[in-house]
Structure formats: C-alpha cells, structure tokens
NULOLO-484263 format. One record per residue: x, y, z of N, C-alpha, C in turn. Coordinates in steps of 0.05 Angstrom, whole numbers, padded with zeros to 5 digits, always signed. Atoms other than C-alpha are relative to their C-alpha. Layout:
N
XYZXYZXYZ;...
***
This chain:
360
-00012-00025-00007-00371+00285-00736+00030-00002-00008;-00027+00001+00008-00300+00304-00755+00017-00010+00025;-00019+00009-00022-00240+00275-00715+00007+00024+00017;-00008-00021-00018-00225+00316-00653+00030+00001+00003;-00029-00001-00010-00156+00341-00631+00000-00015+00026;+00001+00019-00022-00141+00284-00584+00025+00003+00019;-00022-00005-00019-00100+00304-00523-00002-00021+00023;+00003+00020-00021-00118+00241-00484+00027-00011+00009;-00025+00012-00010-00064+00210-00439+00002-00029-00006;-00001+00029+00008-00082+00139-00462-00025-00014+00009;-00008+00003+00027-00110+00106-00499+00002+00026-00016;-00006-00026+00011-00082+00161-00543-00002+00000-00029;+00002-00004+00029-00082+00188-00612+00018-00018-00016;-00015+00016+00019-00059+00143-00669+00002+00015-00027;-00002-00011+00026-00033+00163-00737-00024-00008-00018;+00024+00007+00017-00092+00168-00786+00006-00022-00020;-00009+00020+00020-00054+00126-00837-00001-00028+00012;+00000+00026-00013-00046+00070-00787-00029-00009+00006;+00027+00007-00004-00120+00072-00769-00013-00010-00026;+00011+00009+00026-00137+00066-00843+00011-00026-00008;-00012+00026+00007-00089+00009-00852-00013-00022+00017;+00013+00019-00017-00120-00026-00792-00028-00006-00011;+00028+00004+00009-00190-00016-00820+00000-00020-00025;+00000+00017+00025-00170-00050-00886+00007-00029+00008;-00008+00027-00007-00137-00109-00850-00019-00014+00020;+00020+00014-00016-00195-00122-00804-00017-00019-00017;+00014+00017+00018-00230-00151-00865+00017-00022-00010;-00018+00020+00011-00169-00188-00892+00028+00008+00006;-00028-00006-00008-00099-00192-00863+00020-00009-00021;-00022+00007+00017-00044-00189-00914-00005-00021-00021;+00007+00018+00021-00080-00227-00968-00006-00028+00009;+00005+00027-00011-00096-00286-00923-00028-00011-00004;+00028+00008+00001-00171-00285-00935-00014+00000+00027;+00012+00000-00027-00183-00279-00859+00008+00027+00013;-00004-00025-00012-00191-00215-00820+00019-00002+00025;-00019-00002-00021-00141-00192-00767-00011-00011+00027;+00012+00008-00024-00189-00205-00709-00009-00028+00000;+00011+00027+00002-00207-00274-00734+00024-00021-00005;-00021+00018+00008-00139-00304-00755+00013-00013+00024;-00012+00015-00021-00105-00357-00714+00028+00013+00006;-00027-00011-00008-00045-00330-00674+00022-00020-00006;-00020+00021+00007-00011-00396-00694+00005-00002-00030;-00003+00001+00028-00017-00382-00768+00026+00012-00009;-00024-00012+00011+00043-00366-00812-00003+00030-00006;+00005-00029+00007+00010-00300-00831+00004+00017+00025;-00003-00016-00024+00006-00276-00759+00029-00002+00011;-00029+00003-00010+00075-00304-00740+00018+00020-00015;-00016-00020+00016+00103-00259-00796-00005+00028+00013;+00005-00026-00013+00069-00200-00761+00016+00003+00025;-00015-00001-00024+00101-00217-00695+00030+00002-00004;-00029-00001+00007+00169-00230-00725+00009+00028-00010;-00007-00028+00012+00166-00163-00763-00002+00020+00023;+00002-00019-00021+00143-00126-00701+00024-00001+00018;-00023+00003-00016+00200-00154-00660+00025+00013-00012;-00022-00011+00014+00251-00135-00712-00001+00030-00001;+00004-00029+00002+00221-00066-00719+00005+00014+00026;-00004-00011-00026+00222-00054-00645+00031+00005+00005;-00028-00002-00005+00296-00068-00642+00013+00022-00019;-00012-00019+00019+00311-00026-00705-00007+00029+00007;+00009-00028-00004+00269+00036-00689+00007+00010+00028;-00004-00008-00027+00279+00038-00614+00029-00004+00011;-00030+00003-00007+00353+00018-00614+00004-00021+00022;-00003+00021-00020+00343-00045-00572+00023-00019-00008;-00023+00017+00007+00409-00086-00570-00009-00028-00012;+00007+00023+00015+00409-00147-00615-00003-00024+00019;+00001+00023-00018+00419-00196-00557-00021+00002+00022;+00022-00002-00019+00360-00169-00517-00025-00016-00011;+00024+00015+00006+00295-00208-00515-00023+00020-00001;+00024-00017+00003+00232-00171-00539-00025-00016+00005;+00026+00015-00005+00164-00193-00510-00023+00018-00003;+00026-00014+00002+00093-00172-00525-00019-00012+00020;+00015+00011-00021+00056-00184-00461-00027+00014+00005;+00026-00012-00007-00012-00166-00429+00002+00009+00030;+00003-00010-00028-00033-00133-00364+00011+00026+00005;-00010-00027-00003-00001-00066-00376+00024+00003+00019;-00022-00005-00019+00053-00033-00334-00008-00010+00028;+00009+00007-00027+00011-00050-00273+00008-00028+00006;-00010+00026-00004+00028-00123-00282+00029-00002+00003;-00030+00001+00000+00101-00109-00295+00011+00011+00027;-00008-00008-00026+00106-00073-00228+00007-00024+00018;-00003+00024-00015+00099-00141-00196+00019-00020-00015;-00014+00021+00014+00129-00184-00251+00030+00005-00001;-00029-00006+00001+00195-00148-00255+00013-00009+00027;-00011+00009-00026+00206-00159-00180+00000-00030+00004;+00003+00030-00002+00181-00231-00183+00023-00014-00015;-00020+00013+00016+00230-00248-00237+00029+00007+00007;-00028-00010-00003+00290-00208-00216+00010+00000+00030;-00008-00001-00028+00289-00207-00139-00005-00028+00013;+00006+00023-00017+00294-00263-00087-00010+00011+00026;+00010-00010-00026+00259-00258-00021+00023+00010+00018;-00019-00013-00018+00297-00211+00025+00021+00016-00015;-00019-00017+00015+00340-00180-00030-00010+00028-00004;+00006-00030+00001+00344-00105-00039-00005+00009-00029;+00004-00015+00025+00316-00062-00095-00007+00028+00007;+00003-00028-00006+00317+00013-00096-00018+00014-00021;+00019-00013+00017+00263+00059-00125+00002+00030+00003;+00002-00029+00001+00259+00132-00145-00030+00005-00002;+00029-00002+00000+00187+00151-00127-00007+00029-00009;+00006-00027+00011+00165+00209-00172-00028+00004-00009;+00027-00003+00007+00091+00197-00179-00016-00026+00008;+00019+00022-00008+00031+00150-00171+00009-00026-00011;-00007+00025+00012+00058+00097-00219+00024-00012+00014;-00024+00009-00015+00125+00093-00181-00010-00011+00028;+00011+00009-00025+00086+00087-00117-00012-00029-00002;+00012+00027+00005+00048+00028-00145+00020-00021-00006;-00022+00018+00007+00112-00003-00172+00014-00010+00026;-00015+00007-00024+00147-00003-00104-00018-00016+00018;+00019+00016-00016+00084-00029-00069-00001-00028-00008;+00000+00027+00010+00084-00090-00114+00027-00015+00006;-00027+00012-00005+00160-00101-00106+00003-00008+00029;-00002+00007-00028+00152-00102-00031-00012-00027+00006;+00011+00027-00003+00113-00166-00039+00021-00021-00003;-00022+00019+00006+00177-00199-00062+00025+00003+00018;-00025-00006-00014+00237-00166-00028+00000+00025+00016;-00004-00024-00015+00265-00107+00009+00002+00024-00019;+00002-00022+00018+00242-00051-00037-00001+00026+00016;-00002-00025-00015+00260+00018-00013-00002+00024-00018;-00001-00025+00014+00245+00089-00037+00024+00016+00010;-00024-00015-00009+00313+00122-00036-00002+00030-00009;+00006-00028+00005+00283+00187-00063-00031+00000-00005;+00029+00000+00001+00209+00207-00057-00009+00029+00001;+00011-00028+00003+00174+00272-00078-00028+00003+00009;+00028+00000-00009+00108+00256-00045-00006+00026+00015;+00006-00025-00016+00113+00315+00004-00001+00025-00017;+00000-00024+00018+00125+00363-00054-00022-00002-00022;+00022+00005+00019+00064+00336-00092+00011-00006-00028;-00012+00011+00024+00110+00306-00145+00002+00022-00021;-00005-00022+00019+00133+00371-00178+00026-00002-00015;-00024+00001+00014+00200+00347-00200+00010-00030+00002;-00014+00025-00002+00246+00287-00212+00028+00006+00011;-00025-00007-00014+00313+00279-00175+00023+00003-00021;-00025-00002+00015+00380+00299-00205+00020-00020+00012;-00020+00018-00009+00438+00251-00201+00015+00012+00023;-00013-00010-00023+00473+00259-00134-00019+00007+00023;+00019-00006-00021+00408+00271-00095-00009-00025+00015;+00008+00026-00012+00402+00198-00076+00024-00019+00000;-00021+00020-00001+00446+00139-00058-00011-00028-00002;+00009+00029+00003+00434+00069-00084+00014-00018+00021;-00012+00017-00020+00445+00018-00030+00019-00020-00012;-00021+00018+00011+00507-00026-00039-00012-00028-00008;+00011+00027+00006+00466-00090-00037-00024-00001-00019;+00023-00001+00018+00411-00067-00084+00006-00016-00025;-00001+00013+00025+00399-00114-00142-00003+00018-00025;+00004-00017+00021+00373-00059-00185-00012+00027+00011;+00014-00025-00005+00349+00014-00187-00022+00002-00020;+00024-00003+00017+00279+00026-00215-00010+00030+00000;+00012-00026+00002+00251+00090-00241-00022+00001-00022;+00021-00004+00019+00191+00116-00280+00007+00024-00017;-00013-00022+00016+00216+00158-00338-00017+00025-00003;+00018-00022+00004+00154+00202-00346-00025-00005+00016;+00022+00003-00019+00097+00216-00300-00025+00015-00012;+00021-00011+00014+00032+00225-00337-00020+00017+00017;+00019-00014-00018-00009+00249-00277+00010+00028+00007;-00010-00025-00011+00037+00304-00253+00016+00017-00021;-00014-00014+00021+00073+00322-00318+00029+00005+00006;-00028-00002-00004+00145+00310-00297+00015-00023-00016;-00015+00019+00017+00200+00273-00336+00029+00003+00004;-00029-00001-00002+00272+00255-00330+00011+00009-00028;-00014-00008+00025+00316+00291-00381+00029-00009+00001;-00027+00012-00003+00376+00250-00361-00005-00028+00008;+00002+00028-00010+00390+00177-00346+00008+00000+00029;-00008+00002-00029+00388+00164-00272+00026-00016+00004;-00026+00013-00007+00455+00144-00242-00006-00023+00019;+00005+00023-00017+00450+00073-00215+00024-00007+00016;-00025+00003-00016+00520+00078-00186+00010-00030-00003;-00011+00026+00005+00542+00013-00219-00020-00023+00003;+00021+00021-00002+00477-00025-00205-00016-00002-00025;+00018+00004+00022+00428-00053-00254-00023+00021-00001;+00020-00022+00003+00377-00003-00282-00025-00012-00014;+00026+00008+00011+00303-00019-00294-00018+00024-00003;+00015-00023+00004+00254+00030-00323-00029-00006-00011;+00026-00001+00012+00180+00039-00335+00000+00023-00020;-00001-00021+00021+00180+00077-00401-00026+00004-00013;+00027+00001+00014+00105+00072-00414-00008+00024-00015;+00012-00024+00012+00090+00144-00428+00018+00018-00015;-00016-00016+00019+00149+00170-00466+00018-00016-00018;-00016+00016+00018+00180+00111-00501-00005+00008-00029;+00000-00007+00028+00195+00126-00574-00005+00030-00006;+00004-00028+00004+00184+00201-00562+00021+00018+00011;-00023-00015-00012+00246+00222-00524+00025-00018-00002;-00025+00016+00001+00319+00201-00524+00001-00021+00023;-00003+00022-00021+00332+00135-00485+00020-00020-00010;-00018+00021+00007+00391+00089-00486-00010-00027+00013;+00012+00024-00012+00355+00023-00476+00022-00021+00007;-00022+00018-00006+00420-00016-00477+00013+00006+00026;-00010-00005-00027+00439+00018-00412-00018-00011+00022;+00020+00011-00019+00379-00016-00378+00002-00031-00003;+00002+00029+00001+00374-00089-00360-00028-00009-00008;+00026+00008+00007+00299-00088-00369-00016+00026-00002;+00018-00023+00002+00249-00036-00395-00028-00012-00006;+00027+00009+00007+00174-00043-00401-00017+00025-00006;+00016-00023+00009+00120+00002-00432-00027-00009-00009;+00026+00004+00010+00046-00002-00440-00001+00014-00027;-00001-00010+00027+00032+00010-00514-00017+00024-00005;+00022-00018+00006-00027+00058-00507+00007+00029+00000;-00009-00028+00001+00014+00122-00508+00011+00006-00027;-00014-00006+00025+00064+00124-00566+00002-00025-00018;-00007+00025+00015+00064+00051-00590-00025-00012-00014;+00024+00013+00012-00008+00033-00607-00024+00000+00019;+00023+00001-00018-00073+00013-00572+00006-00013+00026;-00003+00013-00025-00084-00011-00502-00001-00031-00003;+00000+00030+00002-00075-00086-00487+00026-00013-00006;-00027+00011+00005-00003-00096-00506+00021+00015+00018;-00022-00011-00014+00058-00086-00462+00026-00009-00011;-00028+00005+00010+00127-00082-00492+00020-00004+00022;-00021+00005-00020+00182-00113-00450+00026-00007-00016;-00025+00007+00012+00255-00115-00470+00020-00006+00022;-00017+00008-00022+00304-00152-00425+00028-00011-00009;-00028+00007+00006+00379-00164-00426+00004-00030+00005;-00007+00029-00007+00412-00233-00424+00002-00003+00030;-00002+00002-00030+00428-00218-00350-00028-00004+00012;+00028+00001-00010+00354-00206-00336-00013-00027-00005;+00012+00024+00008+00332-00268-00372+00012-00023+00017;-00014+00020-00015+00384-00311-00337-00006+00001+00030;+00008-00005-00029+00362-00281-00269-00026-00014+00008;+00027+00010-00006+00293-00311-00274+00003-00027+00013;-00002+00027-00014+00286-00369-00223-00020-00020-00011;+00017+00021+00009+00254-00435-00239-00025+00000+00018;+00023+00005-00017+00184-00451-00215-00021+00023+00003;+00020-00022-00002+00147-00385-00226-00026-00009-00015;+00024+00004+00015+00074-00385-00248+00005+00006-00030;-00008-00003+00029+00077-00394-00324-00007+00027-00012;+00009-00027+00011+00039-00330-00340+00016+00023+00010;-00016-00022-00012+00087-00289-00297+00030-00005-00004;-00027+00008+00003+00152-00321-00321+00011+00010-00026;-00012-00011+00024+00195-00283-00371+00012-00023-00018;-00013+00022+00016+00231-00348-00392-00022-00014-00016;+00022+00013+00015+00164-00380-00411-00009+00018-00024;+00007-00018+00021+00144-00319-00450+00020+00001-00023;-00022-00001+00019+00211-00317-00485+00001-00025-00016;-00001+00026+00013+00211-00391-00501-00022-00004-00020;+00022+00003+00018+00143-00387-00533-00006+00025-00017;+00002-00023+00018+00155-00322-00570-00024+00018+00005;+00023-00016-00008+00103-00283-00531-00027-00013-00006;+00025+00013+00006+00051-00336-00548-00004-00024+00017;+00008+00021-00018+00046-00380-00487-00030-00002+00001;+00029-00001+00004-00026-00358-00488-00007+00018-00023;+00007-00016+00023-00066-00323-00542+00007+00029+00005;-00008-00029-00004-00035-00253-00550-00022+00019-00010;+00017-00021+00011-00070-00188-00567+00009+00005-00029;-00010-00001+00028-00063-00198-00642-00004+00029-00013;+00006-00028+00012-00095-00131-00661+00021+00020+00011;-00019-00019-00011-00050-00094-00612+00028-00003-00010;-00026+00004+00010+00014-00125-00637+00002+00009-00029;+00001-00010+00028-00005-00111-00709+00002+00029-00001;+00000-00030+00001-00020-00038-00694+00027+00011+00010;-00026-00009-00010+00045-00031-00654+00021-00001-00023;-00019+00003+00022+00084-00056-00714-00005+00023-00021;+00006-00020+00020+00047-00007-00761+00007+00028+00009;-00008-00025-00010+00059+00051-00714+00029+00006-00002;-00030-00002+00003+00134+00037-00713+00007+00004-00030;-00005-00003+00030+00131+00031-00790-00005+00028-00007;+00007-00029+00004+00098+00100-00791+00023+00018+00010;-00023-00016-00010+00155+00127-00749+00022-00002-00019;-00023+00003+00018+00207+00097-00795-00005+00016-00025;+00005-00015+00025+00173+00129-00856+00000+00030+00004;+00002-00028-00006+00171+00196-00821+00025+00009+00016;-00025-00010-00012+00244+00203-00798+00008-00014+00025;-00009+00016-00022+00246+00153-00741+00000+00016+00025;-00002-00013-00026+00263+00172-00669+00010+00029-00001;-00009-00027+00001+00303+00235-00686-00021+00020-00007;+00021-00017+00009+00244+00264-00722-00022+00004+00021;+00021-00001-00020+00195+00247-00667+00010+00017+00024;-00011-00016-00022+00241+00277-00613-00001+00029-00007;+00002-00027+00007+00247+00342-00651-00029+00010-00002;+00028-00007+00002+00173+00344-00665-00012+00005+00028;+00012-00002-00028+00154+00332-00593+00011+00025+00016;-00010-00023-00014+00201+00384-00566-00012+00026-00011;+00013-00024+00011+00170+00436-00614-00027+00003+00011;+00027-00001-00010+00100+00419-00592-00001+00008+00029;+00000-00007-00029+00117+00422-00518+00009+00029+00004;-00009-00029-00001+00155+00488-00528-00022+00020-00006;+00023-00018+00006+00094+00519-00560-00019+00002+00023;+00021-00002-00022+00048+00500-00503+00012+00012+00025;-00011-00012-00024+00095+00517-00447+00005+00030-00003;-00003-00028+00004+00109+00584-00478-00026+00015+00007;+00025-00012-00007+00035+00599-00473-00006-00001+00030;+00005+00003-00029+00030+00573-00401+00017+00020+00016;-00018-00018-00014+00088+00618-00382-00005+00029-00007;+00004-00027+00010+00060+00680-00417-00013+00018+00021;+00014-00015-00022+00015+00702-00359-00004-00016+00024;+00004+00014-00025-00001+00684-00288-00027-00014+00001;+00026+00014+00000-00070+00660-00309+00002-00029+00000;-00006+00029+00002-00041+00592-00324+00019-00006+00022;-00017+00008-00021-00008+00554-00268+00012-00027-00003;-00013+00027+00005+00039+00498-00291+00007-00015+00026;-00005+00016-00025+00048+00442-00240+00029-00006+00004;-00028+00009-00002+00118+00416-00254+00020+00023+00001;-00022-00018-00001+00182+00452-00238+00013+00001-00029;-00009-00004+00027+00214+00479-00302+00020-00021-00009;-00021+00019+00007+00274+00432-00302-00010-00028-00003;+00011+00028+00001+00229+00370-00295-00025-00001-00018;+00024+00001+00016+00174+00389-00344+00000-00022-00022;+00003+00021+00019+00149+00333-00387-00004+00011-00029;+00006-00005+00028+00151+00335-00463-00026-00013-00007;+00023+00017+00008+00095+00284-00465-00027+00009+00012;+00025-00006-00015+00045+00306-00412+00003+00027+00014;-00002-00027-00011+00035+00380-00397-00023+00004+00019;+00021-00002-00020-00004+00394-00332+00001+00029+00011;+00002-00028-00011-00030+00460-00305-00027+00003+00014;+00025-00008-00015-00085+00491-00261-00009+00027-00009;+00012-00026+00003-00130+00551-00266-00006+00013+00028;+00006-00011-00026-00149+00600-00210-00020-00014+00016;+00021+00013-00013-00210+00560-00193-00008-00026-00013;+00009+00025+00012-00239+00491-00203-00024+00005-00018;+00022-00007+00019-00300+00523-00234+00009+00008-00027;-00010-00008+00026-00258+00554-00287+00011-00024-00015;-00010+00024+00012-00224+00487-00299-00023-00017-00012;+00022+00015+00011-00291+00453-00309-00011+00015-00026;+00009-00016+00024-00311+00509-00357+00019-00004-00024;-00020+00003+00021-00246+00502-00395-00003-00027-00014;+00003+00027+00013-00257+00427-00405-00025-00001-00017;+00025+00001+00014-00329+00436-00427+00001+00016-00026;-00001-00017+00023-00315+00493-00475+00021-00009-00021;-00021+00010+00019-00251+00461-00504-00011-00023-00016;+00012+00023+00016-00290+00398-00522-00018+00011-00022;+00018-00011+00021-00342+00441-00559+00017+00013-00022;-00018-00012+00020-00282+00472-00595+00017-00021-00013;-00013+00024+00012-00260+00402-00619+00026-00008+00013;-00024+00007-00016-00205+00396-00566-00008-00019+00022;+00011+00020-00019-00214+00331-00527+00024-00011+00017;-00019+00014-00018-00179+00297-00469+00017+00018+00018;-00016-00020-00014-00156+00359-00431-00006+00000+00030;+00004+00001-00028-00184+00341-00363+00022-00014+00014;-00021+00012-00014-00131+00325-00312-00008-00027+00012;+00005+00026-00013-00125+00256-00279-00019+00003+00024;+00022-00003-00020-00183+00243-00232+00012+00002+00028;-00011-00001-00027-00135+00237-00172+00011+00028+00007;-00011-00025-00006-00108+00307-00179-00015+00025-00012;+00015-00022+00012-00156+00349-00222+00018+00016-00019;-00014-00019+00017-00133+00408-00262-00003-00009-00029;+00001+00004+00029-00116+00404-00336+00025-00014-00009;-00024+00015+00010-00070+00361-00378-00004-00004-00030;-00001+00006+00029-00051+00358-00451+00023-00019-00005;-00019+00020+00006-00015+00296-00475+00008+00004-00030;-00010-00007+00027+00029+00308-00537+00017-00022-00011;-00013+00024+00010+00046+00239-00561+00008+00003-00030;-00012-00002+00026+00082+00225-00627-00021+00007-00022;+00019-00003+00022+00018+00221-00670-00016+00026+00002;+00014-00027-00001-00009+00288-00645+00016+00020-00017;-00014-00017+00017+00008+00340-00697+00002+00028+00012;-00004-00028-00010+00033+00412-00686-00026+00016-00003;+00025-00016+00004-00034+00440-00713-00020-00004+00022;+00018+00004-00024-00070+00408-00654+00009+00018+00023;-00009-00017-00022-00025+00445-00605-00005+00030-00007;+00007-00026+00008-00033+00508-00645-00029+00008+00005;+00028-00005-00004-00108+00501-00641-00006+00003+00030;+00003-00002-00029-00103+00490-00566+00008+00028+00011;-00010-00026-00010-00062+00553-00555-00018+00022-00008;+00020-00020+00009-00111+00594-00597-00024+00000+00019;+00023+00001-00018-00168+00569-00554+00007+00010+00028;-00008-00009-00026-00128+00584-00490+00000+00030+00002;-00002-00029+00001-00116+00656-00511-00028+00012+00002;+00027-00009+00000-00190+00665-00525-00013-00004+00029;+00011+00007-00025-00209+00632-00459+00010+00019+00021;-00010-00019-00019-00163+00676-00420-00011+00028-00003;+00011-00026+00006-00189+00738-00455-00028+00003+00012;+00028+00000-00010-00260+00720-00434-00002-00003+00031;+00003+00008-00028-00245+00695-00364+00023+00010+00018;-00023-00007-00016-00179+00725-00341-00004+00026+00015;
***
C-alpha cells in the first residue's frame, strides 16, 4: 500500500530519502562489504559514522564546541534519573517546572536523589499552558532549574527560554529539538529522545557543558555515569548503531534543506495551517491555551468521544495515520515534526472540513 500521511507522536515520520539511504546501507555500509546491522561498533567504518554524527550535531543544532555530545540509550525516561544522579548530591535542591506527564516523571526520579521541588505546576489546569517568566521563583539554593520544552500529550510548548534567575538550566528537548529555536549554549545539559525529529527510537542525544561533566561524582554505576560515556565516546557498551547512523543522515537531510532556519519556518507554516482550521468553528476544541500552543504536537477534542473514535477510524481510511490522542487523555493529536510535509497537513485539513460537514 502507499505510504500514509504519518502524524504519529513517535516513533515518527522520517524523510523518504533517509529511509532509502538506510535501506541501501543495511546491505553494505559505506563500501565496507558489511551491512549496518552487522558491522562491529569498534570498526573504523562505524567510528567514522559516530564522529560524523557528533560533528553534525554540533554544527546543525548549534551546540558549543566545548560541550560533550553523547549518544545513549534508555530514552528521556532514563535521563529523568540520570541527570539528577550525575548533577545532584543527596539533600541538594533542584527546581522543576511541571507542565505535563513527562515533567511529572522527571521530578519523581529526581526526588530519589535530592530535594526536587515543583516551583510551578499546571496539574490542576489539566496542563493547558506553560508558565511565563515571573510566575515562579527559583530557590536560592537550587543547583539547577529543569523544564520540558514541549509537551507531546497536551500540546503545549515554551516559546521563550525559561528564566533560571542565574541558576543552571537543564532541559528535556525530546519532542521539539531541531524544529524550533533553542539556544543550547544557555543550558548546562540538554537531552532528547531521537524518535521525534532526529531519527528512530533507541537513541538519546545528550549534550552537556564542561560544568556538567565536572559535576559528575566518582563511583556512579558505569552505565549511568556521564564521565564513563564521555571517556568511551558513547561506546562503553554496544550502542544503537542503526539509530546513530539514521540520526546523522536526518541531520544531513536538514543541512541539505536549509538547516534549522528552514525547519523552523516550515513547522510554523504547518502549525498555522492546522490551528487556523481548528479555530474556524466551535466544532473543534483545541486543548492548549493560544499563547502556549505547540508547533510540534497539536491536540484537540470533539463534542463526543464517539465522534473522536469515528474521526480516527475514518481518517486512517483516508490515508491519515497517527491522529489518536495519547492513551492517558484521549482526544486527537497531530504531530508535525520536521519530516512531515505541508501536503500532509493540507490533506488533514481537507479531511477535517469534510468530516465536520458530515458530522457537525
């Protein structure tokens, strides 16, 4: 069957050219005579892939030259604990802005290590917005302020850099990295699961400053120690070779298509098209407050759950996939990551108008 319009929140759509390149290198990687899934991660051929990916991450995403780039495993879920384990000491303070499920999970893991506190929490409002600077106060003794830049489940996103009031800034950038503006150099540590804008699932990008690396204490379990991962070039254990390769090729695709500026412009246009349709009539009920609306994940409801189920079923038949909301909240969600093209959003809007005509 033909490829569907893929609005999945992750694993998400990849550029077709990258998928084709991957297919060719599964049989033989870069003239080595050995396929990508078979080649030793210790080989010179694969080391060149890792080195190239690290350099491309710094170049395309604007990571400072003195930062350490790591390709780890375990997703953002492992980083919730690993960041606190490496940067906090028992009893030390860390402050969190709680804007959704993933931020809730992050602070839960940090509390295993130190005094982690939610200094702003939108739980009571069902996570309809993110805070503006001035709505919270970072504790004087906090080692860092942690935030989640984009909330895939609820469809909210920061359109500004949170003010850490002179403290260190840590961010989970999993679901909008490479698709919206971000000054990575203003953060001491960022992490992002690759399966949104960077590649397939199974790889987690981490970038940490010299301060963050120096902060890591001795004696941590090797697999949870940033210093071990840095010393061994992300190869303390066998890495996800396929995932690192695809991440590099996705970033190469970005470079060839205008880099971050082009992706940002493209994503704003796609989101603008969809939000304009959602705001056109009262039939559609967007979840997020306007000022906090995500460019990456657009969430909305219909008048009844029965209509939502019908929408998901009929949209799939119309070649539009991945529009069911997260299982924890229901509703509908369209993820508009970098590799999703404008024609997919146009097809969705066309379907929405027909659906409203028949059911509104």
